[in-house]
C-alpha positions as CSV (number, residue, x, y, z in Angstrom):
1,X,0.7,-10.8,31.6
2,X,2.1,-8.7,34.5
3,X,5.7,-7.5,34.8
4,X,8.3,-6.3,32.4
5,X,8.7,-8.6,29.3
6,X,12.2,-10.0,28.7
7,X,13.2,-12.0,25.7
8,X,15.9,-14.7,26.0
9,X,16.4,-16.9,22.8
10,X,15.8,-20.6,22.8
11,X,17.7,-21.1,19.5
12,X,20.5,-23.8,19.6
13,X,23.2,-21.2,19.1
14,X,21.9,-19.2,22.1
15,X,21.5,-22.3,24.2
16,X,25.1,-23.3,23.4
17,X,26.2,-19.9,24.6
18,X,24.3,-20.3,27.9
19,X,20.9,-18.8,27.3
20,X,19.1,-21.3,29.6
21,X,21.5,-20.3,32.5
22,X,20.9,-16.6,31.7
23,X,17.1,-17.0,31.8
24,X,17.4,-18.9,35.1
25,X,19.6,-16.2,36.6
26,X,17.2,-13.5,35.5
27,X,14.2,-15.3,37.0
28,X,16.0,-16.0,40.3
29,X,17.6,-12.5,40.7
30,X,14.4,-10.7,39.9
31,X,12.4,-12.9,42.3
32,X,14.9,-12.2,45.0
33,X,14.6,-8.4,44.4
34,X,10.8,-8.6,44.1
35,X,10.8,-7.5,40.4
36,X,7.9,-8.7,38.3
37,X,9.1,-10.0,34.9
38,X,7.8,-12.2,32.2
39,X,10.4,-14.1,30.2
40,X,9.6,-15.0,26.5
41,X,11.9,-17.7,25.0
42,X,12.1,-16.3,21.4
43,X,14.1,-17.3,18.3
44,X,17.5,-15.9,17.7
45,X,17.8,-12.5,15.9
46,X,20.8,-14.0,14.1
47,X,23.5,-11.7,15.7
48,X,25.3,-14.8,16.9
49,X,28.4,-13.0,18.3
50,X,26.0,-11.3,20.8
51,X,24.3,-14.5,22.0
52,X,22.8,-14.8,24.5
53,X,21.1,-11.6,23.4
54,X,18.6,-10.4,26.0
55,X,16.0,-7.9,25.0
56,X,13.7,-5.9,27.2
57,X,10.4,-4.4,26.1
58,X,10.2,-0.7,26.8
59,X,7.9,2.1,25.6
60,X,10.7,3.1,23.1
61,X,10.9,-0.4,21.7
62,X,12.9,-3.5,22.5
63,X,16.4,-2.8,23.9
64,X,19.1,-5.3,23.3
65,X,21.9,-6.4,25.6
66,X,24.6,-8.9,24.8
67,X,26.4,-11.2,25.1
68,X,24.9,-11.6,28.6
69,X,26.4,-14.2,31.0
70,X,24.7,-15.3,34.2
71,X,27.2,-13.3,36.3
72,X,26.2,-10.1,34.4
73,X,22.6,-10.3,35.6
74,X,23.0,-8.5,39.0
75,X,24.9,-5.6,37.4
76,X,22.4,-5.3,34.6
77,X,19.6,-5.1,37.0
78,X,21.5,-2.5,39.1
79,X,21.9,-0.5,35.9
80,X,18.2,-0.5,35.2
81,X,17.9,-3.4,32.7
82,X,14.1,-3.5,33.1
83,X,13.8,0.2,32.0
84,X,16.4,-0.1,29.2
85,X,19.1,1.5,31.3
86,X,22.7,2.3,30.2
87,X,25.3,-0.5,30.5
88,X,28.4,-1.7,28.7
89,X,26.4,-4.5,27.1
90,X,23.6,-2.3,25.9
91,X,23.2,-2.0,22.1
92,X,20.2,0.3,21.9
93,X,16.9,-0.4,20.2
94,X,17.2,-3.8,18.6
95,X,15.5,-2.9,15.3
96,X,17.8,0.1,14.8
97,X,21.0,-1.9,15.2
98,X,22.7,-1.6,11.7
99,X,23.2,-5.3,11.4
100,X,19.4,-5.7,11.4
101,X,18.2,-2.4,10.1
102,X,20.2,-2.8,6.8
103,X,18.7,-6.2,6.1
104,X,15.7,-7.0,3.8
105,X,14.1,-9.7,5.9
106,X,11.2,-11.5,4.2
107,X,11.7,-15.1,5.2
108,X,13.1,-14.3,8.6
109,X,10.9,-11.2,9.3
110,X,9.2,-13.0,12.2
111,X,12.2,-14.8,13.7
112,X,13.1,-13.5,17.1
113,X,9.9,-11.5,17.6
114,X,8.1,-13.9,19.8
115,X,7.6,-17.5,21.1
116,X,8.2,-19.7,18.0
117,X,5.6,-22.2,19.2
118,X,2.9,-19.6,19.9
119,X,0.1,-19.9,17.4
120,X,-1.2,-16.5,18.6
121,X,2.1,-14.8,18.0
122,X,2.3,-16.4,14.5
123,X,-1.2,-15.2,13.6
124,X,-0.5,-11.7,15.0
125,X,2.4,-11.3,12.6
126,X,0.8,-12.2,9.3
127,X,0.9,-15.9,9.9
128,X,-1.5,-18.1,7.8
129,X,-2.3,-15.1,5.5
130,X,-0.7,-16.9,2.6
131,X,-2.5,-20.2,3.2
132,X,-5.8,-18.4,3.6
133,X,-5.4,-16.8,0.2
134,X,-4.1,-20.1,-1.3
135,X,-7.3,-21.9,-0.2
136,X,-9.3,-19.5,-2.4
137,X,-7.2,-20.3,-5.5
138,X,-7.1,-23.3,-7.8
139,X,-4.0,-25.2,-8.6
140,X,-3.3,-23.3,-11.8
141,X,-3.5,-20.0,-10.1
142,X,-1.2,-21.1,-7.3
143,X,1.4,-22.4,-9.7
144,X,1.2,-19.1,-11.6
145,X,1.9,-17.2,-8.4
146,X,4.9,-19.3,-7.5
147,X,6.3,-19.3,-11.0
148,X,5.8,-15.6,-11.5
149,X,7.5,-14.8,-8.2
150,X,10.7,-16.1,-9.7
151,X,11.4,-18.3,-6.6
152,X,14.2,-20.8,-7.2
153,X,15.3,-23.6,-5.0
154,X,17.3,-22.3,-2.1
155,X,19.0,-25.6,-1.4
156,X,21.7,-25.0,-3.9
157,X,20.5,-26.2,-7.3
158,X,18.4,-23.0,-7.9
159,X,15.9,-24.8,-10.0
160,X,12.7,-22.8,-10.5
161,X,10.2,-23.9,-7.9
162,X,7.1,-23.2,-10.0
163,X,8.3,-25.5,-12.8
164,X,9.1,-28.3,-10.3
165,X,5.7,-27.9,-8.7
166,X,3.9,-27.9,-12.1
167,X,5.6,-31.2,-13.0
168,X,4.2,-32.8,-9.8
169,X,0.8,-31.2,-10.2
170,X,0.5,-32.6,-13.8
171,X,1.9,-36.1,-12.9
172,X,-0.8,-38.8,-12.9
173,X,-3.3,-36.3,-14.0
174,X,-5.5,-39.2,-15.1
175,X,-5.4,-40.5,-11.6
176,X,-6.6,-37.6,-9.4
177,X,-6.8,-39.8,-6.3
178,X,-3.1,-40.9,-6.6
179,X,-0.9,-40.3,-3.6
180,X,1.5,-37.4,-3.9
181,X,4.0,-36.1,-1.4
182,X,5.6,-32.9,-0.3
183,X,9.1,-33.5,1.3
184,X,11.2,-30.8,3.0
185,X,14.9,-31.4,2.9
186,X,16.1,-30.1,6.3
187,X,19.3,-32.2,6.3
188,X,21.4,-29.0,6.5
189,X,24.9,-30.5,6.4
190,X,27.0,-27.8,4.7
191,X,29.7,-26.4,6.9
192,X,29.0,-22.8,7.9
193,X,25.3,-23.0,7.2
194,X,22.5,-22.7,9.8
195,X,19.6,-20.9,8.2
196,X,17.4,-24.0,8.0
197,X,17.9,-24.7,11.6
198,X,17.3,-21.1,12.6
199,X,14.1,-21.0,10.7
200,X,12.7,-24.2,12.1
201,X,13.7,-23.3,15.6
202,X,12.5,-19.6,15.3
203,X,9.4,-19.8,13.0
204,X,8.3,-23.4,12.4
205,X,4.8,-22.5,11.4
206,X,6.1,-20.6,8.4
207,X,7.6,-23.9,7.1
208,X,4.3,-25.7,7.8
209,X,2.4,-23.0,6.0
210,X,4.7,-23.1,3.0
211,X,4.5,-26.9,2.7
212,X,0.7,-26.7,3.1
213,X,0.5,-24.3,0.1
214,X,2.7,-26.6,-1.9
215,X,0.4,-29.5,-1.1
216,X,-2.6,-27.5,-2.3
217,X,-0.8,-26.6,-5.5
218,X,0.2,-30.1,-6.5
219,X,-2.6,-32.1,-4.9
220,X,-0.5,-33.8,-2.2
221,X,-2.0,-35.0,1.0
222,X,1.0,-36.1,2.9
223,X,4.3,-34.4,3.8
224,X,7.6,-35.2,5.5
225,X,10.2,-32.9,7.1
226,X,13.6,-34.7,7.0
227,X,15.6,-33.0,9.7
228,X,19.3,-33.4,10.3
229,X,20.1,-35.8,13.2
230,X,22.5,-33.3,14.7
231,X,19.6,-30.8,15.2
232,X,17.7,-32.2,18.2
233,X,16.3,-28.8,19.2
234,X,15.0,-28.2,15.7
235,X,13.5,-31.7,15.6
236,X,11.7,-31.3,18.9
237,X,10.5,-27.8,17.9
238,X,9.1,-29.1,14.6
239,X,7.4,-32.0,16.2
240,X,5.7,-29.7,18.8
241,X,4.7,-27.2,16.1
242,X,3.1,-29.9,13.9
243,X,1.2,-31.2,17.0
244,X,-0.1,-27.8,17.8
245,X,-1.0,-26.9,14.2
246,X,-2.8,-30.2,13.8
247,X,-4.7,-29.7,17.1
248,X,-5.7,-26.2,15.9
249,X,-6.9,-27.5,12.6
250,X,-4.3,-26.0,10.3
251,X,-3.2,-29.5,9.4
252,X,-5.1,-32.8,9.2
253,X,-8.1,-34.2,7.3
254,X,-9.7,-30.8,6.9
255,X,-6.8,-28.3,6.5
256,X,-7.8,-24.9,7.9
257,X,-11.5,-26.0,7.7
258,X,-11.3,-26.8,4.0
259,X,-12.0,-30.0,2.1
260,X,-8.2,-30.5,1.6
261,X,-6.3,-32.9,3.7
262,X,-2.6,-32.5,4.5
263,X,-0.9,-34.6,7.1
264,X,2.7,-33.7,8.1
265,X,5.3,-35.6,10.0
266,X,9.1,-35.4,10.7
267,X,11.9,-37.9,10.1
268,X,15.2,-37.8,11.8
269,X,18.0,-37.9,9.2
270,X,20.5,-40.7,9.1
271,X,23.6,-38.7,9.9
272,X,25.2,-38.9,6.5
273,X,26.1,-35.9,4.4
274,X,25.0,-37.5,1.2
275,X,21.5,-37.9,2.5
276,X,21.1,-34.2,1.8
277,X,21.0,-35.2,-1.9
278,X,17.4,-35.5,-2.7
279,X,17.3,-39.1,-4.0
280,X,19.5,-40.4,-1.2
281,X,17.1,-38.6,1.2
282,X,14.1,-40.4,-0.3
283,X,15.9,-43.8,0.2
284,X,16.6,-42.9,3.8
285,X,13.0,-41.9,4.4
286,X,11.9,-45.2,3.0
287,X,14.1,-46.9,5.5
288,X,16.8,-47.9,3.2
289,X,20.5,-47.0,3.1
290,X,21.0,-43.5,1.9
291,X,22.5,-43.9,-1.6
292,X,21.9,-41.8,-4.7
293,X,19.4,-42.9,-7.3
294,X,20.1,-42.6,-11.0
295,X,17.9,-40.1,-12.9
296,X,15.6,-40.4,-14.7
297,X,13.0,-40.9,-13.4
298,X,12.8,-37.5,-11.7
299,X,11.5,-37.5,-8.1
300,X,8.8,-35.1,-9.3
301,X,7.4,-38.1,-11.2
302,X,8.6,-41.1,-9.2
303,X,9.8,-39.9,-5.8
304,X,8.9,-41.0,-2.3
305,X,7.6,-44.6,-2.5
306,X,7.6,-44.2,-6.3
307,X,5.0,-41.5,-6.2
308,X,5.1,-37.9,-7.5
309,X,6.9,-35.8,-5.0
310,X,7.8,-32.1,-4.5
311,X,11.2,-31.8,-2.8
312,X,12.5,-28.4,-1.7
313,X,14.6,-27.2,1.2
314,X,13.4,-25.3,4.3
315,X,14.1,-21.8,3.0
316,X,12.3,-22.5,-0.3
317,X,9.1,-23.6,1.3
318,X,9.4,-20.8,4.0
319,X,9.6,-18.2,1.2
320,X,6.2,-19.2,-0.2
321,X,3.8,-17.7,2.5
322,X,4.9,-14.2,1.9
323,X,4.6,-14.7,-1.9
324,X,0.9,-15.7,-1.5
325,X,0.3,-13.1,1.2
326,X,1.7,-10.1,-0.6
327,X,1.6,-11.2,-4.2
328,X,4.2,-12.7,-6.6
329,X,5.2,-9.2,-7.9
330,X,6.1,-8.0,-4.4
331,X,8.6,-10.9,-4.1
332,X,9.8,-10.6,-7.7
333,X,10.7,-7.0,-7.2
334,X,13.6,-8.0,-4.9
335,X,16.9,-9.1,-6.5
336,X,18.6,-8.7,-9.8
337,X,18.5,-10.4,-13.2
338,X,16.9,-13.8,-12.9
339,X,17.7,-14.1,-9.2
340,X,14.5,-12.8,-7.6
341,X,13.7,-12.4,-3.9
342,X,16.1,-12.7,-1.0
343,X,18.7,-15.2,0.3
344,X,19.6,-15.6,4.0
345,X,23.4,-15.5,3.9
346,X,25.2,-17.2,6.8
347,X,28.5,-15.6,7.9
348,X,30.8,-18.1,9.5
349,X,34.5,-19.0,9.8
350,X,37.1,-16.4,10.8
351,X,34.6,-13.5,11.0
352,X,34.1,-10.9,13.6
353,X,30.3,-10.6,13.4
354,X,29.1,-14.0,12.4
355,X,25.4,-14.5,11.9
356,X,22.5,-14.4,9.5
357,X,22.0,-11.7,7.0
358,X,19.0,-11.8,4.7
359,X,19.4,-9.5,1.7
360,X,18.1,-9.3,-1.9
361,X,20.3,-10.9,-4.5
362,X,22.8,-8.4,-5.9
363,X,25.0,-7.3,-3.0
364,X,28.6,-8.3,-3.0
365,X,30.9,-10.5,-0.9
366,X,32.8,-7.4,0.2
367,X,29.7,-5.7,1.5
368,X,28.8,-8.9,3.4
369,X,32.0,-9.7,5.0
370,X,33.2,-6.2,5.8
371,X,29.9,-4.2,6.0
372,X,28.0,-6.8,8.0
373,X,30.8,-9.2,9.2
374,X,33.3,-6.5,10.2
375,X,36.3,-8.4,8.8
376,X,38.1,-11.3,10.4
377,X,37.9,-12.2,14.1
378,X,41.6,-12.6,14.1
379,X,42.1,-9.0,12.8
380,X,44.3,-10.3,10.0
381,X,43.5,-9.7,6.2
382,X,41.0,-12.0,4.5
383,X,42.7,-14.3,2.1
384,X,39.8,-16.5,0.7
385,X,36.1,-16.8,1.1
386,X,34.4,-20.1,0.5
387,X,30.9,-19.6,-0.9
388,X,28.2,-22.3,-1.0
389,X,29.3,-24.9,1.6
390,X,32.2,-27.4,1.6
391,X,31.8,-28.1,-2.1
392,X,31.7,-24.4,-3.0
393,X,34.6,-22.5,-4.6
394,X,37.1,-20.3,-2.8
395,X,36.6,-16.8,-4.1
396,X,39.7,-14.5,-4.2
397,X,39.6,-10.8,-3.5
398,X,39.6,-10.0,-7.3
399,X,36.0,-11.4,-7.3
400,X,34.6,-10.0,-4.1
401,X,32.7,-7.2,-6.0
402,X,30.9,-9.6,-8.3
403,X,27.1,-9.4,-7.5
404,X,25.8,-12.3,-5.5
405,X,23.3,-13.8,-8.0
406,X,23.1,-17.2,-9.5
407,X,24.2,-16.3,-13.0
408,X,27.0,-14.1,-12.0
409,X,28.5,-16.7,-9.8
410,X,28.1,-19.4,-12.5
411,X,30.0,-17.2,-14.9
412,X,33.1,-17.1,-12.5
413,X,32.9,-20.9,-11.9
414,X,31.4,-20.6,-8.5
415,X,28.0,-21.3,-6.9
416,X,25.9,-19.6,-4.3
417,X,24.6,-22.9,-2.9
418,X,22.7,-22.6,0.3
419,X,24.2,-19.1,1.1
420,X,27.0,-20.3,3.4
421,X,29.9,-17.9,3.6
422,X,33.1,-19.1,5.3
423,X,35.9,-16.6,5.7
424,X,39.6,-17.5,6.0
425,X,42.4,-15.1,6.9
426,X,45.9,-14.9,5.4
427,X,47.2,-17.8,7.5
428,X,45.0,-20.3,5.6
429,X,46.8,-22.9,3.4
430,X,44.6,-23.5,0.4
431,X,46.4,-26.6,-0.6
432,X,45.4,-28.2,2.7
433,X,41.9,-27.0,2.3
434,X,41.7,-28.5,-1.2
435,X,43.0,-31.8,0.2
436,X,40.3,-31.6,2.9
437,X,37.6,-31.2,0.2
438,X,38.8,-34.4,-1.5
439,X,39.1,-36.2,1.8
440,X,35.6,-35.1,2.8
441,X,34.2,-36.5,-0.4
442,X,36.1,-39.8,0.1
443,X,34.6,-40.1,3.6
444,X,31.1,-39.0,2.8
445,X,30.6,-40.6,-0.7
446,X,27.8,-43.1,-0.8
447,X,30.0,-45.2,-3.1
448,X,27.5,-45.8,-5.9
449,X,29.5,-44.1,-8.7
450,X,33.2,-44.6,-9.5
451,X,34.2,-41.0,-10.2
452,X,33.1,-39.9,-6.7
453,X,34.1,-43.0,-4.8
454,X,37.5,-43.6,-6.4
455,X,38.2,-40.2,-7.7
456,X,38.1,-38.5,-4.3
457,X,40.6,-41.0,-2.8
458,X,43.0,-40.6,-5.8
459,X,42.5,-36.8,-5.4
460,X,43.9,-36.9,-1.9
461,X,46.9,-38.8,-3.1
462,X,47.6,-36.6,-6.0
463,X,47.4,-33.4,-3.9
464,X,49.8,-34.9,-1.5
465,X,52.2,-35.7,-4.3
466,X,51.9,-32.1,-5.6
467,X,52.9,-30.6,-2.3
468,X,55.8,-33.0,-1.9
469,X,57.3,-33.0,-5.4
470,X,59.3,-30.5,-7.4
471,X,59.7,-29.2,-11.0
472,X,58.4,-31.3,-13.8
473,X,57.0,-34.0,-11.5
474,X,54.9,-31.4,-9.7
475,X,53.6,-30.1,-13.1
476,X,52.6,-33.7,-14.1
477,X,50.7,-34.2,-10.9
478,X,48.9,-30.8,-11.4
479,X,47.8,-32.0,-14.9
480,X,46.7,-35.3,-13.4
481,X,44.6,-33.5,-10.8
482,X,42.9,-31.4,-13.4
483,X,42.1,-34.5,-15.4
484,X,40.7,-36.2,-12.3
485,X,38.6,-33.2,-11.4
486,X,37.2,-33.1,-15.0
487,X,36.2,-36.8,-14.7
488,X,34.5,-36.1,-11.4
489,X,32.7,-33.1,-12.8
490,X,31.4,-34.9,-15.9
491,X,30.9,-38.4,-14.6
492,X,29.5,-38.3,-11.0
493,X,25.9,-39.2,-10.4
494,X,25.2,-36.3,-8.0
495,X,26.6,-33.0,-6.7
496,X,28.7,-34.8,-4.1
497,X,31.3,-35.9,-6.6
498,X,30.3,-33.4,-9.2
499,X,31.0,-30.4,-7.0
500,X,34.0,-31.5,-5.0
501,X,36.3,-30.2,-7.8
502,X,35.0,-26.6,-7.2
503,X,37.0,-26.0,-4.0
504,X,40.0,-27.9,-5.4
505,X,40.2,-26.1,-8.7
506,X,39.5,-22.7,-7.3
507,X,42.2,-23.2,-4.7
508,X,44.6,-24.3,-7.4
509,X,43.7,-21.5,-9.8
510,X,43.6,-18.6,-7.4
511,X,46.2,-19.6,-4.8
512,X,48.8,-21.6,-6.8
513,X,51.6,-20.5,-4.5
514,X,50.1,-22.7,-1.7
515,X,50.7,-25.7,-4.0
516,X,54.3,-24.7,-4.5
517,X,53.5,-23.3,-8.0
518,X,54.6,-20.0,-9.5
519,X,51.5,-17.7,-9.5
520,X,51.8,-16.3,-13.0
521,X,52.3,-19.6,-14.8
522,X,49.9,-21.5,-12.7
523,X,47.2,-18.9,-13.2
524,X,47.6,-19.0,-16.9
525,X,47.3,-22.8,-16.9
526,X,44.2,-22.7,-14.7
527,X,42.5,-20.1,-16.9
528,X,43.3,-22.2,-20.0
529,X,41.9,-25.3,-18.4
530,X,38.7,-23.5,-17.3
531,X,38.2,-22.1,-20.8
């Protein structure tokens, strides 16, 4: 390929910021000047405040410029963009930028390096190495590798992947020809989360490879990737990646030239938040209304079309290739306690440097939001940080130094969830945010169980009465809200109703003044209730 190589992302975030227009401006202006260039549409590096981030390949490494607007192009070329010349938008060698250099990227190590749909690029960066090794192992050895790595579901539940896979592998053991499925839940609906989308758009073959390894481990021959309807770019990228991987023989009747078959397809999600719950997702894939199924039976035993099914999210499956390629112990050595490996944290909300940060478990919120995020975009003090999506707890400053691992967060009544971090400055009203959580649940509830369907509607009403009443009446309503939350926690069929109390109670416990309560007395009441 002749000419200087430029990289302009094709990720949705970059496209929304004008990446297509920047690529067109670069092509036109360089043609007008007689400059030979080759533009690669890569995945996003995850430094979203710098999108569109343009990189130029130089003998010293790739040099980053951003955010680049179409009108910046003539000035950049005048400044020697193609040689990595100095400019106000220049950030130096991409890999040496602190935001990237301080990360521990395992799952996202390839994202942004090249064309996401290039099979040659994928193979050149350790692609298919995990699958090739997996093809030489039997099911027991594969299950041992995944189990020993300590990998837990990255969708929020954090259930050990190896145990789930073993359950599916041993299901219908007396019927080896029985149909089994591998289903990827890419219905990424949590506010402030985008790692699934980034991975699919930036490295789709890694997800394919992870699902193929899962299929080998459990004896499945068919797979489905259920992708959020609001992600058209991700859906199109995944469809094209499956087409190319099948044409190249990595999928199909003889996967990678072996005797194993694995056929993969996509399904566009139904546009409902509750379809991110695994059993509602199965209903949706089967063409039914997306409502939650009662358990048991577990989907691992009776899942898609009543057959044994492995269900994991994008990041879980995408974590598997590196485990097989470099060994379970390599992956296990990252993290702390029982939280092994890495988690892609997504910084969003009122944050100066929003984007994706993949780190091993064990760092703190303070390190994330100040060290990587740079504080608030507004410049005001941070008041609260919601961790784990719209149903996650609001974490106060007194807990920002707690290590980010599953057990430590459970101990403080919070969850890591999908790794979504949403920052609020000191202008946030936590009572309004708590009301929003209840209202969100009321709107998105599938309606199957009473605690979720009715409890969320009553919750909105009770919070309104708390903020409007005074004295003993307010105290009575607070007690009622706590009772209601306890009912939802204990009685809901799924996490939709069961987790909605997390943001509500954490707001009430840590920010009582926003509900018109005296901080000291309310805090004592909250702690007593939690105990």
